[in-house]
C-alpha positions in Angstrom: 47.2 18.8 -13.2 50.0 21.5 -12.9 47.4 23.9 -11.6 47.2 21.9 -8.4 50.9 22.7 -7.6 50.1 26.4 -7.4 47.2 26.0 -4.9 47.1 26.3 -1.1 47.2 23.0 0.7 43.6 23.1 1.8 42.5 23.9 -1.7 44.6 21.0 -3.0 42.9 18.7 -0.5 39.5 19.8 -1.8 40.6 19.1 -5.4 42.2 15.8 -4.6 38.9 14.7 -3.1 36.7 16.2 -5.8 38.3 14.7 -8.9 38.1 11.0 -8.1 34.8 11.3 -6.2 33.2 13.1 -9.2 34.4 10.3 -11.5 33.0 7.7 -9.2 29.7 9.6 -9.0 29.4 9.8 -12.8 30.1 6.1 -13.1 27.5 5.4 -10.3 25.0 7.6 -12.1 25.6 5.8 -15.5 25.2 2.4 -13.8 22.0 3.5 -12.0 20.4 4.8 -15.2 21.3 1.7 -17.2 20.1 -0.6 -14.4 23.5 -2.2 -13.8 23.7 -1.0 -10.2 22.4 -4.2 -8.5 25.6 -4.2 -6.3 25.6 -0.5 -5.5 27.5 -0.8 -2.2 24.5 -0.3 0.0 25.7 -3.0 2.5 27.8 -1.9 5.4 31.2 -3.4 5.9 30.5 -4.3 9.5 27.7 -5.8 11.5 25.2 -3.4 13.0 21.6 -2.6 12.6 21.7 1.0 11.4 18.5 0.9 9.4 16.5 2.9 11.9 13.3 0.9 11.8 11.5 0.5 8.5 13.9 2.5 6.3 15.7 0.3 3.7 18.8 2.5 3.8 22.2 2.0 5.4 23.9 5.0 6.9 27.4 3.9 6.1 27.6 2.9 2.4 29.8 3.7 -0.5 27.0 5.7 -2.2 26.5 7.9 0.9 30.3 8.4 1.3 30.5 9.5 -2.4 27.5 11.9 -1.9 29.1 13.4 1.3 32.5 13.8 -0.3 31.0 15.3 -3.5 29.1 18.0 -1.5 32.1 18.5 0.9 34.8 18.9 -1.8 32.9 21.0 -4.3 31.6 23.3 -1.6 35.2 23.8 -0.4 36.3 24.5 -4.0 33.4 26.9 -4.7 33.7 28.9 -1.5 37.5 28.8 -1.0 38.0 32.4 -2.3 34.9 33.8 -0.6 35.4 32.5 3.0 38.7 33.5 4.5 38.4 31.6 7.7 39.4 27.9 7.0 37.5 26.6 10.0 34.3 28.1 8.8 34.9 26.9 5.3 35.5 23.3 6.5 32.4 23.5 8.8 30.3 24.7 5.9 31.7 22.0 3.6 30.9 19.3 6.1 27.4 20.7 6.5 26.8 20.7 2.8 28.2 17.2 2.5 25.7 16.1 5.2 22.9 17.9 3.3 23.9 15.9 0.2 23.4 12.6 2.1 20.1 13.8 3.6 18.9 14.9 0.1 19.8 11.4 -1.2 17.7 9.8 1.7 14.8 12.1 0.9 14.8 11.3 -2.8 15.2 7.6 -2.1 12.4 7.6 0.4 10.1 9.4 -2.1 11.0 6.9 -4.8 10.2 4.0 -2.4 6.7 5.5 -2.0 6.2 4.9 -5.7 6.6 1.1 -5.2 3.3 -0.5 -4.8 2.5 -4.0 -3.6 -0.3 -5.2 -5.9 -0.2 -8.8 -4.8 -3.6 -10.2 -4.0 -4.5 -11.3 -0.5 -8.0 -12.6 -0.1 -8.1 -11.2 3.5 -8.2 -7.7 1.9 -11.7 -8.2 0.6 -13.4 -9.3 3.9 -16.3 -7.0 4.8 -16.4 -5.4 1.3 -19.4 -4.9 -0.9 -19.2 -6.4 -4.4 -21.4 -7.6 -7.3 -22.5 -11.1 -8.1 -21.0 -12.2 -11.5 -22.6 -15.7 -11.7 -25.7 -16.6 -9.7 -25.0 -18.0 -6.2 -27.2 -21.0 -5.3 -29.0 -21.0 -2.0 -27.5 -22.3 1.4 -24.1 -23.7 0.2 -25.8 -26.0 -2.4 -23.3 -24.8 -5.0 -20.9 -22.0 -5.9 -21.4 -18.8 -7.8 -18.9 -16.0 -8.5 -18.5 -12.5 -7.3 -16.6 -9.7 -9.0 -14.7 -7.2 -6.9 -12.1 -4.5 -7.5 -9.0 -4.9 -5.4 -6.0 -2.5 -5.7 -7.0 -1.4 -9.1 -7.7 -4.8 -10.7 -11.0 -6.7 -11.0 -11.1 -10.2 -9.5 -13.6 -13.0 -9.9 -13.8 -15.2 -6.8 -16.0 -18.2 -6.0 -18.7 -17.5 -3.6 -21.4 -19.3 -1.5 -24.2 -18.0 0.7 -25.8 -19.2 3.9 -29.1 -17.7 2.8 -32.1 -19.9 1.9 -32.6 -18.1 -1.4 -30.2 -17.8 -4.3 -28.6 -14.5 -5.2 -29.0 -13.4 -8.8 -26.4 -12.1 -11.2 -25.9 -8.3 -10.7 -27.0 -8.2 -7.1 -24.9 -6.4 -4.5 -23.5 -8.6 -1.8 -21.5 -8.2 1.4 -18.5 -10.5 2.1 -19.0 -11.9 5.6 -16.4 -14.7 5.6 -13.6 -16.5 3.8 -13.1 -20.2 3.4 -9.7 -21.3 2.2 -7.9 -19.1 -0.3 -10.4 -19.1 -3.1 -13.9 -19.1 -1.6 -15.9 -16.3 0.1 -19.2 -16.4 2.0 -21.6 -13.6 1.1 -25.0 -12.2 2.1 -27.3 -10.0 0.0 -27.2 -6.3 0.7 
């Protein structure tokens, strides 16, 4: 670390920030890729609702601070010899640091879109067309079964009809009502 002694004070500041932040970033990356980042510092150290609606991210977190300082310090180091005006250099380093944080938000938001809720809710099938799997007896005199595709999986659900005639296996039916959590009322299409 003797090379730091020969640097300008602003350049030293950039290096003093870049070295530990880079080490922390590498550790965070390893923990993330190995799945050990359950406590990744996404909680703020103070009370305040900074989530901005439906976004699951905190503005002030250790991860965002590391991302900002990583962009800030390495921009300052990379452009120190090319930009003579220190104020412009610091402004540009802050701007790049903010872009790093925004880039993290963008990537995290895109990854959140990949999460899909495949839990079954019987209300999702109301007013849908489906196929009779087991014959449905006439006018609620017994139960049959329907088969319906919901969110990429096929479900078999108990069904009754208000019709005076039974509905045969393979017929198309329309779901007109729901009784409880496991029974639907259908009519022939």
